[in-house]
C-alpha positions as CSV (number, residue, x, y, z in Angstrom):
1,M,34.0,-8.6,1.3
2,N,32.2,-11.0,3.6
3,Y,28.6,-9.9,4.2
4,D,26.1,-11.2,6.8
5,F,23.5,-11.6,4.1
6,D,23.3,-11.7,0.3
7,L,19.9,-9.9,0.5
8,F,18.5,-7.8,3.3
9,V,14.8,-6.9,2.7
10,I,13.2,-4.0,4.6
11,G,9.4,-4.6,4.7
12,A,7.5,-7.8,4.9
13,G,4.6,-6.9,2.6
14,S,3.7,-8.4,-0.8
15,G,6.8,-7.4,-2.7
16,G,9.3,-7.9,0.1
17,V,8.1,-11.4,1.1
18,R,8.0,-12.6,-2.5
19,A,11.5,-11.4,-3.2
20,A,12.8,-12.8,0.1
21,R,11.2,-16.3,-0.4
22,F,12.3,-16.7,-3.9
23,A,15.8,-15.4,-3.3
24,A,16.2,-17.9,-0.4
25,G,14.8,-20.6,-2.7
26,Y,17.6,-19.8,-5.1
27,G,20.2,-20.4,-2.4
28,A,20.8,-16.8,-1.2
29,R,21.2,-15.9,2.5
30,V,18.2,-13.6,3.2
31,A,16.9,-11.5,6.0
32,V,13.6,-9.6,6.2
33,A,13.0,-6.8,8.7
34,E,9.4,-5.8,9.6
35,S,8.4,-3.3,12.3
36,R,4.7,-3.5,11.9
37,Y,2.8,-6.5,10.6
38,L,3.5,-9.4,8.3
39,G,1.8,-9.2,4.9
40,G,1.9,-5.4,4.6
41,T,-0.9,-3.1,3.6
42,C,-2.8,-5.7,1.5
43,V,-3.2,-8.3,4.2
44,N,-3.7,-6.0,7.2
45,V,-5.3,-2.7,6.1
46,G,-5.9,-3.1,2.4
47,C,-7.3,-5.5,-0.2
48,V,-8.0,-8.5,2.1
49,P,-10.0,-6.8,5.0
50,K,-11.6,-4.4,2.5
51,K,-12.9,-7.3,0.4
52,L,-14.3,-9.0,3.5
53,L,-16.1,-5.8,4.4
54,V,-17.4,-5.5,0.8
55,Y,-18.8,-9.1,1.1
56,G,-20.5,-8.0,4.3
57,A,-22.0,-4.9,2.7
58,H,-23.4,-6.8,-0.2
59,F,-25.7,-8.9,2.0
60,S,-28.1,-5.9,2.4
61,E,-28.9,-6.2,-1.3
62,D,-29.2,-9.9,-1.2
63,F,-31.8,-9.7,1.6
64,E,-33.8,-7.1,-0.3
65,Q,-33.7,-9.2,-3.5
66,A,-34.5,-12.5,-1.8
67,S,-38.3,-11.9,-1.6
68,G,-38.4,-11.9,-5.5
69,F,-37.3,-15.5,-5.3
70,G,-39.8,-16.5,-2.7
71,W,-37.8,-16.1,0.5
72,S,-39.3,-14.2,3.3
73,L,-36.8,-13.1,6.0
74,G,-37.4,-11.7,9.4
75,G,-35.9,-8.3,10.0
76,A,-32.2,-8.8,9.3
77,Q,-29.9,-7.2,11.8
78,F,-26.3,-6.2,11.2
79,D,-23.7,-6.2,14.0
80,W,-20.4,-4.3,13.1
81,S,-18.4,-5.8,16.0
82,T,-19.0,-9.3,14.8
83,L,-17.8,-8.5,11.3
84,I,-14.7,-6.7,12.6
85,G,-13.9,-9.4,15.2
86,N,-14.2,-12.1,12.5
87,K,-12.1,-10.0,10.1
88,N,-9.4,-9.5,12.8
89,R,-9.2,-13.3,13.4
90,E,-8.8,-14.0,9.7
91,I,-6.0,-11.4,9.4
92,Q,-4.2,-12.9,12.4
93,R,-4.4,-16.3,10.6
94,L,-2.9,-14.8,7.5
95,N,-0.1,-13.1,9.5
96,G,0.8,-16.6,10.8
97,I,0.8,-18.0,7.3
98,Y,3.2,-15.2,6.1
99,R,5.4,-16.0,9.1
100,N,5.5,-19.7,8.2
101,L,6.1,-18.9,4.5
102,L,9.2,-16.9,5.4
103,V,10.6,-19.0,8.1
104,N,10.1,-22.3,6.2
105,S,11.8,-20.9,3.2
106,G,14.9,-20.3,5.3
107,V,14.6,-16.5,5.6
108,T,15.8,-14.9,8.8
109,L,12.9,-12.8,10.1
110,L,13.9,-9.8,12.2
111,E,11.0,-8.0,13.9
112,G,11.9,-4.4,14.4
113,H,12.6,-1.1,12.6
114,A,15.5,-1.3,10.2
115,R,17.5,1.8,9.3
116,L,20.1,2.2,6.6
117,L,23.6,3.1,7.8
118,D,25.2,3.1,4.4
119,D,24.9,1.4,1.0
120,H,25.6,-2.1,2.5
121,S,24.6,-1.9,6.1
122,V,21.4,-1.8,8.2
123,E,20.9,-1.2,11.9
124,L,18.0,-2.9,13.8
125,D,17.5,-2.8,17.6
126,G,21.1,-1.7,18.1
127,Q,22.5,-4.5,16.0
128,R,24.3,-3.9,12.8
129,Y,23.9,-6.2,9.7
130,S,25.8,-6.1,6.4
131,A,24.4,-7.2,3.1
132,K,25.6,-7.4,-0.5
133,H,22.1,-6.2,-1.7
134,I,19.4,-4.3,0.2
135,L,15.8,-4.2,-1.0
136,I,13.5,-1.5,0.2
137,A,9.9,-2.6,0.2
138,T,8.4,-0.4,2.9
139,G,5.2,0.4,1.0
140,G,2.9,3.4,1.3
141,W,0.8,5.1,4.0
142,P,-2.5,7.0,3.9
143,Y,-2.1,10.7,3.7
144,I,-4.6,13.4,5.2
145,P,-3.9,17.0,4.1
146,D,-3.3,19.6,6.8
147,F,-6.2,21.9,7.5
148,P,-8.1,23.1,10.6
149,G,-9.6,20.1,12.4
150,C,-7.9,17.5,10.2
151,K,-7.2,15.5,13.4
152,H,-10.9,14.7,13.6
153,A,-10.7,12.8,10.2
154,I,-9.8,9.1,10.0
155,N,-7.8,7.3,7.2
156,S,-8.2,3.9,5.7
157,N,-6.0,2.2,8.3
158,Q,-8.2,3.4,11.1
159,A,-11.5,2.6,9.3
160,F,-10.8,-1.1,9.7
161,F,-10.8,-0.8,13.5
162,L,-13.7,1.6,14.2
163,E,-15.4,0.6,17.5
164,Q,-18.8,0.9,15.9
165,L,-20.4,1.7,12.6
166,P,-21.0,5.5,12.4
167,K,-24.7,6.4,11.6
168,R,-23.5,9.1,9.1
169,V,-20.3,9.0,7.2
170,L,-18.6,11.6,4.9
171,V,-16.0,10.0,2.6
172,V,-13.6,12.4,1.0
173,G,-11.7,11.5,-2.1
174,G,-12.2,10.3,-5.7
175,G,-9.9,7.3,-6.0
176,Y,-10.8,3.6,-5.7
177,I,-10.4,3.5,-1.9
178,A,-12.9,6.4,-1.5
179,V,-15.4,4.7,-3.8
180,E,-15.0,1.3,-2.2
181,F,-15.4,2.5,1.4
182,A,-18.4,4.7,0.5
183,S,-20.0,1.5,-0.9
184,I,-19.1,-0.4,2.3
185,F,-20.5,2.2,4.7
186,Q,-23.6,2.6,2.5
187,G,-24.2,-1.1,2.2
188,L,-23.9,-1.7,5.9
189,G,-26.5,0.9,6.6
190,A,-24.7,4.2,7.2
191,E,-26.0,7.4,5.7
192,T,-23.2,8.0,3.3
193,S,-21.9,11.1,1.4
194,L,-19.0,11.0,-1.0
195,L,-17.2,14.3,-1.5
196,Y,-14.7,14.9,-4.3
197,R,-13.0,18.1,-5.4
198,G,-13.0,17.1,-9.1
199,E,-15.8,16.9,-11.6
200,L,-16.2,13.1,-11.4
201,F,-14.4,10.4,-9.4
202,L,-12.0,7.6,-10.6
203,R,-9.8,9.8,-12.8
204,G,-7.9,7.6,-15.3
205,F,-10.7,5.0,-15.7
206,D,-12.8,4.9,-18.8
207,G,-15.4,7.7,-19.0
208,A,-18.3,5.4,-19.6
209,V,-17.3,3.4,-16.4
210,R,-17.1,6.6,-14.3
211,R,-20.5,7.9,-15.5
212,H,-22.2,4.5,-15.1
213,L,-20.9,4.1,-11.5
214,R,-22.1,7.6,-10.7
215,E,-25.6,6.6,-11.8
216,E,-25.6,3.4,-9.9
217,L,-24.4,4.9,-6.6
218,S,-27.0,7.7,-6.9
219,K,-29.7,5.1,-7.5
220,R,-28.7,3.4,-4.2
221,G,-29.3,6.7,-2.4
222,M,-25.6,7.7,-1.9
223,D,-25.2,11.5,-1.7
224,L,-22.5,12.4,-4.3
225,Q,-21.0,15.9,-4.0
226,F,-18.5,16.7,-6.8
227,N,-16.5,20.0,-7.1
228,S,-16.5,20.1,-3.3
229,D,-13.8,20.4,-0.7
230,I,-13.7,20.6,3.1
231,T,-12.0,23.7,4.6
232,R,-12.4,22.8,8.3
233,I,-13.9,20.2,10.7
234,D,-15.3,21.1,14.1
235,K,-16.1,18.5,16.8
236,Q,-19.4,19.1,18.7
237,A,-20.1,18.5,22.3
238,D,-22.1,15.3,21.5
239,G,-19.2,13.9,19.5
240,S,-20.6,14.6,16.1
241,L,-18.7,16.6,13.5
242,L,-19.4,19.6,11.4
243,A,-17.6,19.8,8.1
244,T,-17.4,23.3,6.5
245,L,-17.1,23.2,2.7
246,Q,-15.4,25.7,0.4
247,D,-18.7,27.1,-0.7
248,G,-19.7,27.8,2.9
249,R,-22.1,24.9,3.3
250,V,-21.9,22.9,6.6
251,L,-22.5,19.2,6.7
252,A,-23.2,17.4,9.9
253,T,-21.8,13.9,10.2
254,D,-20.4,11.3,12.7
255,C,-17.3,10.3,10.8
256,V,-15.1,12.0,8.2
257,F,-13.1,9.4,6.3
258,Y,-10.2,10.7,4.1
259,A,-9.0,8.7,1.1
260,T,-7.1,11.4,-0.6
261,G,-3.9,9.6,-1.5
262,R,-1.0,7.7,-0.1
263,R,2.6,8.6,0.4
264,P,5.8,6.4,0.3
265,M,6.7,5.1,3.8
266,L,10.3,6.5,4.2
267,D,10.1,7.7,7.8
268,D,13.4,7.2,9.7
269,L,14.7,4.9,7.0
270,G,18.2,6.5,6.9
271,L,18.1,7.2,3.2
272,E,20.3,10.2,3.8
273,N,23.2,7.8,4.7
274,T,23.0,6.3,1.2
275,A,23.2,7.5,-2.4
276,V,19.5,6.7,-3.0
277,A,17.6,9.5,-4.8
278,L,13.9,10.3,-4.8
279,N,11.8,11.4,-7.8
280,E,9.8,14.6,-8.1
281,K,6.8,13.0,-6.4
282,G,8.9,11.8,-3.4
283,Y,9.0,8.1,-4.3
284,I,12.3,6.2,-4.6
285,Q,13.7,6.5,-8.0
286,V,14.6,3.2,-9.7
287,D,15.6,2.0,-13.2
288,E,13.9,-0.8,-15.2
289,H,15.7,-3.3,-13.0
290,F,14.4,-1.7,-9.7
291,Q,17.9,-0.5,-8.9
292,T,18.2,2.9,-7.1
293,S,21.0,5.4,-7.7
294,S,23.0,3.2,-5.3
295,P,24.0,0.0,-7.1
296,S,23.6,-2.2,-4.0
297,I,20.1,-0.9,-3.1
298,L,16.9,-1.8,-4.9
299,A,13.3,-0.9,-4.3
300,V,9.9,-2.4,-5.3
301,G,6.2,-2.0,-4.6
302,D,4.2,1.1,-3.5
303,V,7.4,2.9,-2.3
304,I,8.4,3.4,-6.0
305,G,5.0,4.6,-6.8
306,R,4.5,3.0,-10.2
307,V,1.4,0.8,-10.2
308,Q,0.3,0.4,-6.6
309,L,-1.3,-3.0,-6.8
310,T,-0.4,-6.2,-4.8
311,P,0.1,-8.5,-7.9
312,V,2.4,-5.8,-9.4
313,A,4.5,-5.7,-6.2
314,L,4.7,-9.5,-6.3
315,A,5.9,-9.5,-9.9
316,E,8.5,-6.8,-9.1
317,G,9.7,-8.8,-6.0
318,M,10.0,-11.9,-8.2
319,A,11.9,-10.0,-10.9
320,V,14.5,-8.7,-8.3
321,A,15.0,-12.2,-6.8
322,R,15.6,-13.7,-10.3
323,R,17.8,-11.0,-11.6
324,L,20.1,-11.2,-8.6
325,F,20.2,-14.9,-7.9
326,K,18.7,-16.8,-11.0
327,P,19.6,-14.5,-13.9
328,D,18.9,-17.2,-16.6
329,E,15.2,-17.1,-15.5
330,Y,15.0,-13.3,-15.3
331,R,12.2,-11.4,-17.1
332,G,11.3,-7.8,-16.6
333,V,7.9,-6.7,-15.4
334,D,5.4,-5.8,-18.2
335,Y,3.3,-2.9,-17.1
336,Q,1.0,-3.2,-20.2
337,T,-2.5,-4.6,-19.8
338,I,-2.5,-4.9,-16.0
339,P,-6.1,-5.9,-15.0
340,T,-7.6,-4.2,-12.0
341,A,-10.8,-4.2,-10.0
342,V,-12.6,-1.7,-7.9
343,F,-14.7,-3.4,-5.3
344,S,-17.4,-0.7,-5.2
345,L,-21.0,-1.9,-5.2
346,P,-21.4,-2.6,-8.1
347,N,-17.9,-3.8,-8.9
348,I,-15.7,-2.4,-11.6
349,G,-13.3,-4.7,-13.6
350,T,-11.0,-3.3,-16.3
351,V,-8.0,-4.3,-18.4
352,G,-6.1,-2.5,-21.2
353,L,-6.7,1.0,-22.6
354,T,-9.6,3.2,-21.9
355,E,-11.4,4.8,-24.9
356,E,-9.7,8.1,-24.0
357,Q,-6.2,6.6,-23.8
358,A,-6.7,4.7,-27.0
359,R,-7.7,7.8,-28.9
360,A,-4.9,9.8,-27.3
361,A,-2.4,7.2,-28.4
362,G,-3.5,7.7,-32.0
363,H,-5.6,4.6,-32.5
364,Q,-8.6,4.7,-34.8
365,V,-11.1,3.2,-32.4
366,K,-14.3,1.2,-32.6
367,V,-16.3,1.0,-29.4
368,Y,-18.7,-1.8,-28.4
369,E,-21.0,-1.2,-25.5
370,S,-23.8,-3.1,-23.8
371,R,-26.0,-2.0,-20.8
372,F,-28.5,-4.5,-19.4
373,R,-30.3,-5.5,-16.3
374,P,-28.7,-8.7,-15.0
375,M,-30.9,-11.8,-15.2
376,K,-30.7,-12.3,-11.4
377,L,-32.5,-8.9,-10.9
378,T,-35.4,-9.6,-13.3
379,L,-37.5,-11.1,-10.4
380,T,-36.7,-8.2,-8.1
381,E,-37.5,-4.5,-7.8
382,S,-33.8,-3.6,-8.3
383,Q,-33.1,-1.3,-11.3
384,E,-29.3,-1.9,-11.3
385,R,-27.8,-2.1,-14.7
386,T,-24.5,-3.7,-15.8
387,L,-22.1,-2.0,-18.3
388,M,-19.7,-3.8,-20.6
389,K,-17.5,-2.1,-23.0
390,L,-14.8,-3.1,-25.6
391,V,-12.3,-0.7,-27.1
392,V,-11.0,-2.0,-30.4
393,D,-8.3,-0.8,-32.8
394,A,-10.2,-0.3,-36.1
395,D,-7.2,-1.0,-38.3
396,S,-5.8,-4.2,-36.7
397,D,-9.1,-5.4,-35.1
398,R,-7.1,-5.9,-31.9
399,V,-9.0,-5.5,-28.6
400,L,-7.3,-2.7,-26.7
401,G,-9.5,-2.5,-23.6
402,C,-12.3,-4.3,-21.7
403,H,-14.3,-2.5,-19.1
404,M,-17.2,-3.7,-16.9
405,V,-19.3,-2.3,-14.1
406,G,-21.5,-5.0,-12.5
407,P,-21.6,-8.1,-10.2
408,E,-18.3,-10.1,-10.2
409,A,-16.7,-7.7,-12.7
410,G,-13.2,-8.6,-11.3
411,E,-13.8,-12.3,-11.7
412,I,-14.9,-11.9,-15.3
413,V,-12.2,-9.5,-16.4
414,Q,-9.4,-11.7,-15.1
415,G,-10.1,-14.2,-17.9
416,L,-10.3,-11.4,-20.5
417,A,-6.9,-10.2,-19.4
418,V,-5.4,-13.4,-20.7
419,A,-7.0,-12.8,-24.1
420,L,-5.7,-9.2,-24.2
421,K,-2.2,-10.3,-23.2
422,A,-2.3,-12.9,-26.0
423,G,-3.3,-10.1,-28.5
424,A,-6.8,-11.3,-29.2
425,T,-8.8,-9.5,-32.0
426,K,-12.5,-8.7,-31.9
427,Q,-12.9,-11.5,-34.4
428,V,-11.5,-13.9,-31.8
429,F,-14.0,-12.6,-29.3
430,D,-16.8,-13.0,-31.9
431,D,-15.8,-16.5,-32.7
432,T,-15.8,-17.6,-29.1
433,I,-18.9,-19.3,-27.9
434,G,-20.5,-17.8,-24.8
435,V,-21.5,-19.6,-21.6
436,H,-25.2,-19.2,-21.3
437,P,-27.0,-17.8,-19.4
438,T,-24.3,-15.6,-17.9
439,A,-23.4,-11.9,-17.9
440,A,-19.9,-12.7,-19.1
441,E,-21.2,-14.0,-22.4
442,E,-22.1,-10.5,-23.4
443,F,-18.4,-9.8,-24.0
444,V,-18.4,-12.3,-26.9
445,T,-21.8,-11.3,-28.3
446,M,-21.4,-7.6,-29.0
447,R,-21.8,-7.2,-32.7
448,A,-22.5,-3.6,-33.6
449,P,-20.1,-0.8,-32.6
450,V,-21.8,2.2,-31.0
451,A,-21.8,5.5,-32.9
452,S,-18.8,7.5,-31.6
């Protein structure tokens, strides 16, 4: 059978672009279809713009703390439109880089909505293309539940393009997107409430991390409302919103931001014309080689709902390209000890098992914990404290998990991820000489386990 392409990729986000570029580099004839924007969620409405907004939000603290170091500032003013304008320019630049990466690697870029016609063909703008392999990398999309007045709420996509910074914001959700955006709005000067229907946010993170962040956000004046849920939103004549809660309370706000989950982006994809099956949560079902129930169709990234992180999608895209076109270099994706950061203020960095996961897996656990006021803050009024925690297997002495809440947690945990991947023991941590004076050295100077 003569196909137009060896690989046809639907979606030019992290996973799709990586698979396409490497497959083309291995000599395959590759096409990528994208109907929205190059670079996917991460570049356009995810990690990149979010981190830029987090940097922006952090300056309010820097200005407050500067006087302790002898700096006197005039009244600092923040302008939302400048930040958003500069952010948009940077995203446009990155879109251009993604375009060049694809085109220069010999990939055919098709800008339009691709729809599957069968297990080997795709239609785009009335044109039909055949392919030996098809890769679905269409990603995820924010999801707002259906309830009276839900149309007045915004999602994370819309938050990046607000015309102005709302004076009062109500953030709904308990995942990392909710926590990060609450920190952004709060840091930029909005009166911020975070509402979550559970007992405590960041389910799945280490208990000490969750509790520590709750304390720190409360110290900063954020209004945290747990065990709460919105039943309706009503828009007032002046444009403000009234959110009615389950317990009958009514909160007045200018913006309700929902970060209550994401769904796989399968709209009008034509899956019904193929043998592709979905799992019970609605994501595309794949085996360990990212193959769907149709042998010619593969899927990677957020659309398979495994670990929804950019570097994971990159690793999955790379694995697909190698398995199909460079099998001698193929390695599967290892989902153990994936480091991750939450860019709340303060940041969270974590790698490996939480204390709860380690105990549930049957490990005898030793826990090392340190809480301290960072050196930078000793000349300031700030009472922020940093948390560092090691979870160690008592029998083998192997470090199972590292967790941190504090400045630059993501930067610090990246290095520790290498140690955990290499199987480092607590003895190795103890024998490592610290960099002084840094916060990071605390990870190699914790000597006494805390009483469990």
